N, C-alpha and C positions, 0 to 999 in steps of 0.2 A: 241615919241615913239620909240622903240628899238625892237619890235618884228613883226613878219607876223602876230603873232596872236592878236598885238595889233592895229595895221591895220587893220585888218578884222572887230576888235571887234570896230572902230572907222566908220568903211564904213556900218556895219550895223545899227550903230546908228545914222548915216546920211538917211538912208532907213526909221528908225523909226519915225524922224523928220518927211520925205516927206510925212509919211502915219498919220501922227496925225492931229486930228482936228484943222481945224483953223489958220493952217500951211501954212503962206506965200510961196507958189509952185515957184513962180517966183525968191524971194529971196534964198530960199532953192536949188531950182536946178542949179542956179549960183555956189552956195556955192558946191554941190555935182559935178559938173564939175569938179570944180579947185580939188575938194579932188581928184577925179579920176588920175587927170592928175599925181598928185604929186604921187598917191596910184602907179602908172604904172610904174614911174621910180625907188620906192625906190623899187619893184619887178623885175625890170630889172637889177639893182645894185646886187641883192642877185643872181641873175642868173649869172651875169658874175663873180661872186664869186665862186659859185658852178661847173662853165662849166670846167674850167682846172683842176678838181679836177677829173672830167671821164675817166682822162687818166694818170691819177697820178703826175701831175706837181705841184710839192709843191709852194702853194703861200702866204705871208704874205702881213699884209697890213700895210701900208706905209703911216704918217702922216694922212691928213683928206680923209681918205678912197679910197688912193690910191694903187693899188695892185701892188706887184712887183713877178715874178718869183727867 
């Protein structure tokens, strides 16, 4: 997964699984909770990358997703 669009698609796929006939609600619910936690962190990381740009601070990605100004 590399984009917020892909993340969005994955989350909607999970909603479709939860809505499917014969769905193991307990299993899919636990899966959905785990996905939501990871998705929230992905969005938070994106926010960290965007916030400095609001005040014009140039940021670069260094190594495994670490940012430096």
